[in-house]
PDB file of N, H, CA, C and O in Angstrom:
ATOM      1  N   MET A   1      17.667   8.033  26.999  1.00  0.00           N
ATOM      2  CA  MET A   1      17.123   7.285  27.964  1.00  0.00           C
ATOM      3  C   MET A   1      17.609   5.940  28.154  1.00  0.00           C
ATOM      4  O   MET A   1      17.875   5.387  27.087  1.00  0.00           O
ATOM      5  N   ALA A   2      17.803   5.254  29.175  1.00  0.00           N
ATOM      6  H   ALA A   2      17.587   5.703  30.042  1.00  0.00           H
ATOM      7  CA  ALA A   2      18.306   4.006  29.307  1.00  0.00           C
ATOM      8  C   ALA A   2      17.358   3.076  28.768  1.00  0.00           C
ATOM      9  O   ALA A   2      16.177   3.407  28.660  1.00  0.00           O
ATOM     10  N   LYS A   3      17.797   1.847  28.390  1.00  0.00           N
ATOM     11  H   LYS A   3      18.757   1.578  28.477  1.00  0.00           H
ATOM     12  CA  LYS A   3      16.803   0.802  28.081  1.00  0.00           C
ATOM     13  C   LYS A   3      16.191   0.077  29.192  1.00  0.00           C
ATOM     14  O   LYS A   3      16.847  -0.022  30.229  1.00  0.00           O
ATOM     15  N   LYS A   4      15.344  -0.301  29.142  1.00  0.00           N
ATOM     16  H   LYS A   4      14.811  -0.220  28.299  1.00  0.00           H
ATOM     17  CA  LYS A   4      14.750  -1.101  30.329  1.00  0.00           C
ATOM     18  C   LYS A   4      15.262  -2.507  30.084  1.00  0.00           C
ATOM     19  O   LYS A   4      15.230  -3.034  28.972  1.00  0.00           O
ATOM     20  N   GLU A   5      15.796  -3.161  31.317  1.00  0.00           N
ATOM     21  H   GLU A   5      15.822  -2.733  32.220  1.00  0.00           H
ATOM     22  CA  GLU A   5      16.194  -4.198  31.209  1.00  0.00           C
ATOM     23  C   GLU A   5      15.092  -5.253  31.088  1.00  0.00           C
ATOM     24  O   GLU A   5      14.068  -5.074  31.748  1.00  0.00           O
ATOM     25  N   LEU A   6      15.190  -6.231  30.385  1.00  0.00           N
ATOM     26  H   LEU A   6      16.022  -6.377  29.849  1.00  0.00           H
ATOM     27  CA  LEU A   6      14.299  -7.209  30.118  1.00  0.00           C
ATOM     28  C   LEU A   6      14.263  -8.323  31.383  1.00  0.00           C
ATOM     29  O   LEU A   6      15.321  -8.683  31.898  1.00  0.00           O
ATOM     30  N   THR A   7      13.102  -8.784  31.794  1.00  0.00           N
ATOM     31  H   THR A   7      12.242  -8.492  31.375  1.00  0.00           H
ATOM     32  CA  THR A   7      13.017  -9.941  32.688  1.00  0.00           C
ATOM     33  C   THR A   7      13.490 -11.290  32.052  1.00  0.00           C
ATOM     34  O   THR A   7      13.814 -11.364  30.867  1.00  0.00           O
ATOM     35  N   TYR A   8      13.507 -12.305  32.874  1.00  0.00           N
ATOM     36  H   TYR A   8      13.244 -12.245  33.837  1.00  0.00           H
ATOM     37  CA  TYR A   8      14.180 -13.506  32.527  1.00  0.00           C
ATOM     38  C   TYR A   8      12.912 -14.031  31.442  1.00  0.00           C
ATOM     39  O   TYR A   8      13.273 -14.494  30.360  1.00  0.00           O
ATOM     40  N   ALA A   9      11.754 -13.965  31.687  1.00  0.00           N
ATOM     41  H   ALA A   9      11.461 -13.589  32.566  1.00  0.00           H
ATOM     42  CA  ALA A   9      10.772 -14.366  31.033  1.00  0.00           C
ATOM     43  C   ALA A   9      10.536 -13.446  29.624  1.00  0.00           C
ATOM     44  O   ALA A   9      10.032 -14.010  28.653  1.00  0.00           O
ATOM     45  N   GLU A  10      10.818 -12.380  29.563  1.00  0.00           N
ATOM     46  H   GLU A  10      11.227 -11.921  30.352  1.00  0.00           H
ATOM     47  CA  GLU A  10      10.900 -11.413  28.488  1.00  0.00           C
ATOM     48  C   GLU A  10      11.832 -11.623  27.646  1.00  0.00           C
ATOM     49  O   GLU A  10      11.652 -11.501  26.434  1.00  0.00           O
ATOM     50  N   ALA A  11      12.948 -11.965  28.174  1.00  0.00           N
ATOM     51  H   ALA A  11      13.094 -12.064  29.159  1.00  0.00           H
ATOM     52  CA  ALA A  11      14.337 -12.435  27.100  1.00  0.00           C
ATOM     53  C   ALA A  11      14.086 -13.895  26.517  1.00  0.00           C
ATOM     54  O   ALA A  11      14.458 -14.294  25.414  1.00  0.00           O
ATOM     55  N   MET A  12      13.400 -14.590  27.451  1.00  0.00           N
ATOM     56  H   MET A  12      13.098 -14.266  28.348  1.00  0.00           H
ATOM     57  CA  MET A  12      13.454 -16.103  26.896  1.00  0.00           C
ATOM     58  C   MET A  12      12.341 -15.945  25.548  1.00  0.00           C
ATOM     59  O   MET A  12      12.656 -16.350  24.429  1.00  0.00           O
ATOM     60  N   ALA A  13      11.278 -15.429  25.778  1.00  0.00           N
ATOM     61  H   ALA A  13      11.022 -15.100  26.686  1.00  0.00           H
ATOM     62  CA  ALA A  13      10.138 -14.995  24.843  1.00  0.00           C
ATOM     63  C   ALA A  13      10.828 -14.451  23.618  1.00  0.00           C
ATOM     64  O   ALA A  13      10.545 -14.911  22.511  1.00  0.00           O
ATOM     65  N   GLU A  14      11.645 -13.572  23.752  1.00  0.00           N
ATOM     66  H   GLU A  14      11.875 -13.198  24.650  1.00  0.00           H
ATOM     67  CA  GLU A  14      12.373 -13.046  22.664  1.00  0.00           C
ATOM     68  C   GLU A  14      13.143 -13.904  21.793  1.00  0.00           C
ATOM     69  O   GLU A  14      13.199 -13.849  20.565  1.00  0.00           O
ATOM     70  N   ILE A  15      13.817 -14.821  22.693  1.00  0.00           N
ATOM     71  H   ILE A  15      13.772 -14.865  23.691  1.00  0.00           H
ATOM     72  CA  ILE A  15      14.958 -15.683  21.898  1.00  0.00           C
ATOM     73  C   ILE A  15      14.049 -16.754  21.333  1.00  0.00           C
ATOM     74  O   ILE A  15      14.462 -17.254  20.287  1.00  0.00           O
ATOM     75  N   GLU A  16      13.052 -17.151  21.738  1.00  0.00           N
ATOM     76  H   GLU A  16      12.716 -16.745  22.588  1.00  0.00           H
ATOM     77  CA  GLU A  16      12.125 -18.125  21.348  1.00  0.00           C
ATOM     78  C   GLU A  16      11.478 -17.684  20.020  1.00  0.00           C
ATOM     79  O   GLU A  16      11.456 -18.469  19.072  1.00  0.00           O
ATOM     80  N   LYS A  17      10.993 -16.548  19.936  1.00  0.00           N
ATOM     81  H   LYS A  17      11.010 -15.911  20.706  1.00  0.00           H
ATOM     82  CA  LYS A  17      10.551 -15.763  18.766  1.00  0.00           C
ATOM     83  C   LYS A  17      11.258 -15.747  17.583  1.00  0.00           C
ATOM     84  O   LYS A  17      10.850 -16.075  16.469  1.00  0.00           O
ATOM     85  N   THR A  18      12.736 -15.197  18.018  1.00  0.00           N
ATOM     86  H   THR A  18      13.067 -14.930  18.923  1.00  0.00           H
ATOM     87  CA  THR A  18      14.064 -15.473  16.854  1.00  0.00           C
ATOM     88  C   THR A  18      14.398 -16.733  16.406  1.00  0.00           C
ATOM     89  O   THR A  18      14.904 -16.980  15.312  1.00  0.00           O
ATOM     90  N   LEU A  19      14.053 -17.680  17.431  1.00  0.00           N
ATOM     91  H   LEU A  19      13.642 -17.480  18.320  1.00  0.00           H
ATOM     92  CA  LEU A  19      14.689 -19.283  16.931  1.00  0.00           C
ATOM     93  C   LEU A  19      13.458 -19.712  15.973  1.00  0.00           C
ATOM     94  O   LEU A  19      13.678 -20.175  14.854  1.00  0.00           O
ATOM     95  N   GLY A  20      11.985 -19.509  16.538  1.00  0.00           N
ATOM     96  H   GLY A  20      11.806 -19.133  17.447  1.00  0.00           H
ATOM     97  CA  GLY A  20      11.016 -19.515  15.556  1.00  0.00           C
ATOM     98  C   GLY A  20      11.289 -18.983  14.211  1.00  0.00           C
ATOM     99  O   GLY A  20      11.330 -19.777  13.271  1.00  0.00           O
ATOM    100  N   ARG A  21      11.458 -17.871  14.039  1.00  0.00           N
ATOM    101  H   ARG A  21      11.425 -17.226  14.802  1.00  0.00           H
ATOM    102  CA  ARG A  21      11.682 -17.203  12.843  1.00  0.00           C
ATOM    103  C   ARG A  21      12.914 -17.883  11.817  1.00  0.00           C
ATOM    104  O   ARG A  21      12.906 -18.035  10.595  1.00  0.00           O
ATOM    105  N   LEU A  22      13.888 -18.195  12.766  1.00  0.00           N
ATOM    106  H   LEU A  22      13.894 -18.071  13.758  1.00  0.00           H
ATOM    107  CA  LEU A  22      15.122 -18.956  11.976  1.00  0.00           C
ATOM    108  C   LEU A  22      14.733 -20.326  11.616  1.00  0.00           C
ATOM    109  O   LEU A  22      15.130 -20.769  10.539  1.00  0.00           O
ATOM    110  N   ARG A  23      13.945 -21.112  12.449  1.00  0.00           N
ATOM    111  H   ARG A  23      13.622 -20.752  13.325  1.00  0.00           H
ATOM    112  CA  ARG A  23      13.520 -22.541  12.054  1.00  0.00           C
ATOM    113  C   ARG A  23      12.540 -22.386  10.763  1.00  0.00           C
ATOM    114  O   ARG A  23      12.755 -23.117   9.796  1.00  0.00           O
ATOM    115  N   SER A  24      11.770 -21.713  10.736  1.00  0.00           N
ATOM    116  H   SER A  24      11.595 -21.119  11.522  1.00  0.00           H
ATOM    117  CA  SER A  24      10.756 -21.228   9.717  1.00  0.00           C
ATOM    118  C   SER A  24      11.142 -20.626   8.562  1.00  0.00           C
ATOM    119  O   SER A  24      10.371 -20.422   7.625  1.00  0.00           O
ATOM    120  N   GLU A  25      12.617 -20.247   8.577  1.00  0.00           N
ATOM    121  H   GLU A  25      13.244 -20.413   9.338  1.00  0.00           H
ATOM    122  CA  GLU A  25      13.403 -19.639   7.589  1.00  0.00           C
ATOM    123  C   GLU A  25      12.705 -18.165   7.066  1.00  0.00           C
ATOM    124  O   GLU A  25      12.916 -17.693   5.948  1.00  0.00           O
ATOM    125  N   GLU A  26      11.888 -17.577   8.036  1.00  0.00           N
ATOM    126  H   GLU A  26      11.717 -17.960   8.944  1.00  0.00           H
ATOM    127  CA  GLU A  26      11.153 -16.158   7.777  1.00  0.00           C
ATOM    128  C   GLU A  26      12.276 -15.280   7.823  1.00  0.00           C
ATOM    129  O   GLU A  26      12.062 -14.298   7.114  1.00  0.00           O
ATOM    130  N   MET A  27      13.443 -15.251   8.409  1.00  0.00           N
ATOM    131  H   MET A  27      13.617 -16.050   8.986  1.00  0.00           H
ATOM    132  CA  MET A  27      14.452 -14.585   8.653  1.00  0.00           C
ATOM    133  C   MET A  27      15.456 -14.224   7.405  1.00  0.00           C
ATOM    134  O   MET A  27      16.135 -15.128   6.918  1.00  0.00           O
ATOM    135  N   ASP A  28      15.530 -12.998   6.941  1.00  0.00           N
ATOM    136  H   ASP A  28      14.978 -12.264   7.337  1.00  0.00           H
ATOM    137  CA  ASP A  28      16.349 -12.983   5.760  1.00  0.00           C
ATOM    138  C   ASP A  28      17.528 -12.716   6.141  1.00  0.00           C
ATOM    139  O   ASP A  28      17.742 -12.258   7.264  1.00  0.00           O
ATOM    140  N   VAL A  29      18.634 -12.998   5.129  1.00  0.00           N
ATOM    141  H   VAL A  29      18.460 -13.370   4.217  1.00  0.00           H
ATOM    142  CA  VAL A  29      20.220 -12.838   5.369  1.00  0.00           C
ATOM    143  C   VAL A  29      20.528 -11.734   5.810  1.00  0.00           C
ATOM    144  O   VAL A  29      21.427 -11.665   6.649  1.00  0.00           O
ATOM    145  N   ASP A  30      19.905 -10.653   5.392  1.00  0.00           N
ATOM    146  H   ASP A  30      19.175 -10.709   4.711  1.00  0.00           H
ATOM    147  CA  ASP A  30      20.311  -9.329   5.833  1.00  0.00           C
ATOM    148  C   ASP A  30      20.454  -9.015   7.264  1.00  0.00           C
ATOM    149  O   ASP A  30      21.291  -8.275   7.782  1.00  0.00           O
ATOM    150  N   SER A  31      19.485  -9.707   7.843  1.00  0.00           N
ATOM    151  H   SER A  31      18.805 -10.307   7.422  1.00  0.00           H
ATOM    152  CA  SER A  31      19.170  -9.443   9.445  1.00  0.00           C
ATOM    153  C   SER A  31      19.681 -10.693  10.125  1.00  0.00           C
ATOM    154  O   SER A  31      19.552 -10.736  11.348  1.00  0.00           O
ATOM    155  N   LEU A  32      20.120 -11.491   9.640  1.00  0.00           N
ATOM    156  H   LEU A  32      20.225 -11.456   8.647  1.00  0.00           H
ATOM    157  CA  LEU A  32      20.628 -12.648  10.362  1.00  0.00           C
ATOM    158  C   LEU A  32      21.560 -12.480  11.246  1.00  0.00           C
ATOM    159  O   LEU A  32      21.428 -13.040  12.334  1.00  0.00           O
ATOM    160  N   ALA A  33      22.727 -11.662  10.978  1.00  0.00           N
ATOM    161  H   ALA A  33      22.834 -11.207  10.094  1.00  0.00           H
ATOM    162  CA  ALA A  33      23.806 -11.338  11.960  1.00  0.00           C
ATOM    163  C   ALA A  33      23.246 -10.595  12.984  1.00  0.00           C
ATOM    164  O   ALA A  33      23.612 -10.936  14.109  1.00  0.00           O
ATOM    165  N   ALA A  34      22.417  -9.624  12.912  1.00  0.00           N
ATOM    166  H   ALA A  34      22.119  -9.348  11.998  1.00  0.00           H
ATOM    167  CA  ALA A  34      21.929  -8.814  13.906  1.00  0.00           C
ATOM    168  C   ALA A  34      21.126  -9.429  14.976  1.00  0.00           C
ATOM    169  O   ALA A  34      21.185  -9.229  16.190  1.00  0.00           O
ATOM    170  N   GLU A  35      20.276 -10.306  14.220  1.00  0.00           N
ATOM    171  H   GLU A  35      20.228 -10.468  13.235  1.00  0.00           H
ATOM    172  CA  GLU A  35      19.158 -11.350  15.072  1.00  0.00           C
ATOM    173  C   GLU A  35      20.403 -12.243  16.161  1.00  0.00           C
ATOM    174  O   GLU A  35      20.413 -12.065  17.379  1.00  0.00           O
ATOM    175  N   VAL A  36      21.228 -13.036  15.561  1.00  0.00           N
ATOM    176  H   VAL A  36      21.220 -13.181  14.572  1.00  0.00           H
ATOM    177  CA  VAL A  36      22.102 -13.976  16.277  1.00  0.00           C
ATOM    178  C   VAL A  36      22.672 -13.032  17.352  1.00  0.00           C
ATOM    179  O   VAL A  36      22.628 -13.350  18.541  1.00  0.00           O
ATOM    180  N   LYS A  37      23.205 -11.872  16.932  1.00  0.00           N
ATOM    181  H   LYS A  37      23.241 -11.614  15.966  1.00  0.00           H
ATOM    182  CA  LYS A  37      24.100 -11.091  17.955  1.00  0.00           C
ATOM    183  C   LYS A  37      23.061 -10.864  19.175  1.00  0.00           C
ATOM    184  O   LYS A  37      23.393 -11.205  20.311  1.00  0.00           O
ATOM    185  N   ARG A  38      21.821 -10.293  18.925  1.00  0.00           N
ATOM    186  H   ARG A  38      21.551 -10.016  18.002  1.00  0.00           H
ATOM    187  CA  ARG A  38      20.803 -10.072  19.855  1.00  0.00           C
ATOM    188  C   ARG A  38      20.608 -11.359  20.575  1.00  0.00           C
ATOM    189  O   ARG A  38      20.595 -11.284  21.804  1.00  0.00           O
ATOM    190  N   ALA A  39      20.452 -12.541  20.018  1.00  0.00           N
ATOM    191  H   ALA A  39      20.463 -12.602  19.020  1.00  0.00           H
ATOM    192  CA  ALA A  39      19.661 -13.543  20.854  1.00  0.00           C
ATOM    193  C   ALA A  39      21.055 -14.064  21.747  1.00  0.00           C
ATOM    194  O   ALA A  39      20.861 -14.775  22.734  1.00  0.00           O
ATOM    195  N   THR A  40      22.283 -13.729  21.406  1.00  0.00           N
ATOM    196  H   THR A  40      22.440 -13.152  20.604  1.00  0.00           H
ATOM    197  CA  THR A  40      23.460 -13.933  22.287  1.00  0.00           C
ATOM    198  C   THR A  40      23.580 -13.236  23.283  1.00  0.00           C
ATOM    199  O   THR A  40      24.035 -13.723  24.318  1.00  0.00           O
ATOM    200  N   GLU A  41      23.229 -12.034  23.209  1.00  0.00           N
ATOM    201  H   GLU A  41      22.859 -11.638  22.368  1.00  0.00           H
ATOM    202  CA  GLU A  41      23.082 -11.021  24.332  1.00  0.00           C
ATOM    203  C   GLU A  41      21.986 -11.505  25.230  1.00  0.00           C
ATOM    204  O   GLU A  41      22.106 -11.527  26.455  1.00  0.00           O
ATOM    205  N   LEU A  42      21.039 -11.847  24.660  1.00  0.00           N
ATOM    206  H   LEU A  42      20.942 -11.829  23.665  1.00  0.00           H
ATOM    207  CA  LEU A  42      19.824 -12.410  25.543  1.00  0.00           C
ATOM    208  C   LEU A  42      20.271 -13.508  26.297  1.00  0.00           C
ATOM    209  O   LEU A  42      19.960 -13.576  27.487  1.00  0.00           O
ATOM    210  N   ILE A  43      21.030 -14.467  25.712  1.00  0.00           N
ATOM    211  H   ILE A  43      21.282 -14.411  24.746  1.00  0.00           H
ATOM    212  CA  ILE A  43      21.107 -15.761  26.427  1.00  0.00           C
ATOM    213  C   ILE A  43      22.097 -15.437  27.494  1.00  0.00           C
ATOM    214  O   ILE A  43      21.946 -15.891  28.628  1.00  0.00           O
ATOM    215  N   ALA A  44      23.151 -14.635  27.163  1.00  0.00           N
ATOM    216  H   ALA A  44      23.273 -14.266  26.241  1.00  0.00           H
ATOM    217  CA  ALA A  44      23.999 -14.059  28.262  1.00  0.00           C
ATOM    218  C   ALA A  44      23.551 -13.647  29.503  1.00  0.00           C
ATOM    219  O   ALA A  44      23.979 -13.965  30.613  1.00  0.00           O
ATOM    220  N   SER A  45      22.344 -12.660  29.101  1.00  0.00           N
ATOM    221  H   SER A  45      21.996 -12.402  28.199  1.00  0.00           H
ATOM    222  CA  SER A  45      21.520 -11.934  30.201  1.00  0.00           C
ATOM    223  C   SER A  45      20.981 -12.983  31.128  1.00  0.00           C
ATOM    224  O   SER A  45      21.017 -13.003  32.359  1.00  0.00           O
ATOM    225  N   CYS A  46      20.406 -13.967  30.172  1.00  0.00           N
ATOM    226  H   CYS A  46      20.377 -13.951  29.173  1.00  0.00           H
ATOM    227  CA  CYS A  46      19.530 -15.053  31.189  1.00  0.00           C
ATOM    228  C   CYS A  46      20.359 -15.903  31.880  1.00  0.00           C
ATOM    229  O   CYS A  46      20.002 -16.299  32.989  1.00  0.00           O
ATOM    230  N   LYS A  47      21.588 -16.309  31.325  1.00  0.00           N
ATOM    231  H   LYS A  47      21.878 -15.987  30.424  1.00  0.00           H
ATOM    232  CA  LYS A  47      22.623 -17.053  32.172  1.00  0.00           C
ATOM    233  C   LYS A  47      22.904 -16.278  33.479  1.00  0.00           C
ATOM    234  O   LYS A  47      23.060 -16.896  34.531  1.00  0.00           O
ATOM    235  N   ALA A  48      22.974 -14.853  33.420  1.00  0.00           N
ATOM    236  H   ALA A  48      22.847 -14.351  32.565  1.00  0.00           H
ATOM    237  CA  ALA A  48      23.540 -14.111  34.350  1.00  0.00           C
ATOM    238  C   ALA A  48      22.367 -14.261  35.549  1.00  0.00           C
ATOM    239  O   ALA A  48      22.620 -14.433  36.741  1.00  0.00           O
ATOM    240  N   LYS A  49      21.248 -14.172  35.053  1.00  0.00           N
ATOM    241  H   LYS A  49      21.042 -14.032  34.084  1.00  0.00           H
ATOM    242  CA  LYS A  49      20.145 -14.024  36.159  1.00  0.00           C
ATOM    243  C   LYS A  49      19.939 -15.447  36.751  1.00  0.00           C
ATOM    244  O   LYS A  49      19.593 -15.577  37.925  1.00  0.00           O
ATOM    245  N   LEU A  50      20.124 -16.370  36.044  1.00  0.00           N
ATOM    246  H   LEU A  50      20.405 -16.264  35.091  1.00  0.00           H
ATOM    247  CA  LEU A  50      20.076 -17.536  36.503  1.00  0.00           C
ATOM    248  C   LEU A  50      21.111 -18.021  37.552  1.00  0.00           C
ATOM    249  O   LEU A  50      20.830 -18.813  38.452  1.00  0.00           O
ATOM    250  N   ARG A  51      22.373 -17.455  37.345  1.00  0.00           N
ATOM    251  H   ARG A  51      22.601 -16.812  36.614  1.00  0.00           H
ATOM    252  CA  ARG A  51      23.630 -17.882  38.049  1.00  0.00           C
ATOM    253  C   ARG A  51      23.196 -16.815  39.499  1.00  0.00           C
ATOM    254  O   ARG A  51      23.478 -17.362  40.565  1.00  0.00           O
ATOM    255  N   LYS A  52      22.681 -15.667  39.609  1.00  0.00           N
ATOM    256  H   LYS A  52      22.452 -15.222  38.743  1.00  0.00           H
ATOM    257  CA  LYS A  52      22.427 -14.824  40.710  1.00  0.00           C
ATOM    258  C   LYS A  52      21.217 -15.502  41.514  1.00  0.00           C
ATOM    259  O   LYS A  52      21.185 -15.558  42.743  1.00  0.00           O
ATOM    260  N   ALA A  53      20.259 -15.994  40.694  1.00  0.00           N
ATOM    261  H   ALA A  53      20.285 -15.949  39.695  1.00  0.00           H
ATOM    262  CA  ALA A  53      19.288 -16.703  41.556  1.00  0.00           C
ATOM    263  C   ALA A  53      19.699 -17.965  42.057  1.00  0.00           C
ATOM    264  O   ALA A  53      19.093 -18.438  43.019  1.00  0.00           O
ATOM    265  N   GLU A  54      20.559 -18.518  41.586  1.00  0.00           N
ATOM    266  H   GLU A  54      21.051 -18.134  40.804  1.00  0.00           H
ATOM    267  CA  GLU A  54      20.962 -19.825  42.124  1.00  0.00           C
ATOM    268  C   GLU A  54      22.015 -19.424  43.691  1.00  0.00           C
ATOM    269  O   GLU A  54      22.087 -20.086  44.726  1.00  0.00           O
ATOM    270  N   ALA A  55      22.637 -18.265  43.379  1.00  0.00           N
ATOM    271  H   ALA A  55      22.578 -17.727  42.539  1.00  0.00           H
ATOM    272  CA  ALA A  55      23.514 -17.908  44.353  1.00  0.00           C
ATOM    273  C   ALA A  55      22.729 -17.338  45.496  1.00  0.00           C
ATOM    274  O   ALA A  55      23.017 -17.697  46.638  1.00  0.00           O
ATOM    275  N   ASP A  56      21.709 -16.433  45.274  1.00  0.00           N
ATOM    276  H   ASP A  56      21.476 -16.141  44.346  1.00  0.00           H
ATOM    277  CA  ASP A  56      20.702 -16.305  46.250  1.00  0.00           C
ATOM    278  C   ASP A  56      20.046 -17.059  46.876  1.00  0.00           C
ATOM    279  O   ASP A  56      19.861 -16.862  48.077  1.00  0.00           O
ATOM    280  N   VAL A  57      19.393 -18.385  46.067  1.00  0.00           N
ATOM    281  H   VAL A  57      19.544 -18.545  45.091  1.00  0.00           H
ATOM    282  CA  VAL A  57      18.863 -19.565  46.944  1.00  0.00           C
ATOM    283  C   VAL A  57      19.895 -20.104  47.754  1.00  0.00           C
ATOM    284  O   VAL A  57      19.538 -20.565  48.838  1.00  0.00           O
ATOM    285  N   ASN A  58      21.202 -20.148  47.436  1.00  0.00           N
ATOM    286  H   ASN A  58      21.492 -19.773  46.556  1.00  0.00           H
ATOM    287  CA  ASN A  58      22.094 -20.958  47.962  1.00  0.00           C
ATOM    288  C   ASN A  58      22.268 -20.229  49.204  1.00  0.00           C
ATOM    289  O   ASN A  58      22.359 -20.970  50.184  1.00  0.00           O
ATOM    290  N   LYS A  59      22.349 -18.852  49.463  1.00  0.00           N
ATOM    291  H   LYS A  59      22.275 -18.251  48.667  1.00  0.00           H
ATOM    292  CA  LYS A  59      22.781 -17.991  50.594  1.00  0.00           C
ATOM    293  C   LYS A  59      21.586 -18.274  51.613  1.00  0.00           C
ATOM    294  O   LYS A  59      21.773 -18.563  52.795  1.00  0.00           O
ATOM    295  N   ILE A  60      20.302 -18.153  50.993  1.00  0.00           N
ATOM    296  H   ILE A  60      20.151 -17.918  50.032  1.00  0.00           H
ATOM    297  CA  ILE A  60      19.147 -18.388  51.997  1.00  0.00           C
ATOM    298  C   ILE A  60      19.274 -19.782  52.437  1.00  0.00           C
ATOM    299  O   ILE A  60      18.988 -19.944  53.624  1.00  0.00           O
ATOM    300  N   LEU A  61      19.665 -20.933  51.727  1.00  0.00           N
ATOM    301  H   LEU A  61      19.898 -20.802  50.764  1.00  0.00           H
ATOM    302  CA  LEU A  61      19.589 -22.210  52.206  1.00  0.00           C
ATOM    303  C   LEU A  61      20.681 -22.576  53.313  1.00  0.00           C
ATOM    304  O   LEU A  61      20.587 -23.527  54.090  1.00  0.00           O
ATOM    305  N   GLU A  62      21.798 -21.601  53.248  1.00  0.00           N
ATOM    306  H   GLU A  62      21.874 -20.829  52.617  1.00  0.00           H
ATOM    307  CA  GLU A  62      22.836 -21.998  54.096  1.00  0.00           C
ATOM    308  C   GLU A  62      22.529 -22.189  55.618  1.00  0.00           C
ATOM    309  O   GLU A  62      21.663 -21.510  56.170  1.00  0.00           O
ATOM    310  N   PRO A  63      23.154 -22.989  56.179  1.00  0.00           N
ATOM    311  CA  PRO A  63      22.822 -23.270  57.602  1.00  0.00           C
ATOM    312  C   PRO A  63      23.271 -22.174  58.539  1.00  0.00           C
ATOM    313  O   PRO A  63      23.062 -22.272  59.748  1.00  0.00           O
TER     314      PRO A  63
END
């Protein structure tokens, strides 16, 4: 079964949660690399969604 793609808001919430755990030092060193990798993937996904939204808005606003 394919994974459901997260919305921008869901991805940002997961990134914030990870960042919070990192800042509060709740994250153990054993899971650090995996957490950072996941956050990097989420950030890339968010950037792609923002670029698409910008392109869509620009297309709508073209004279």
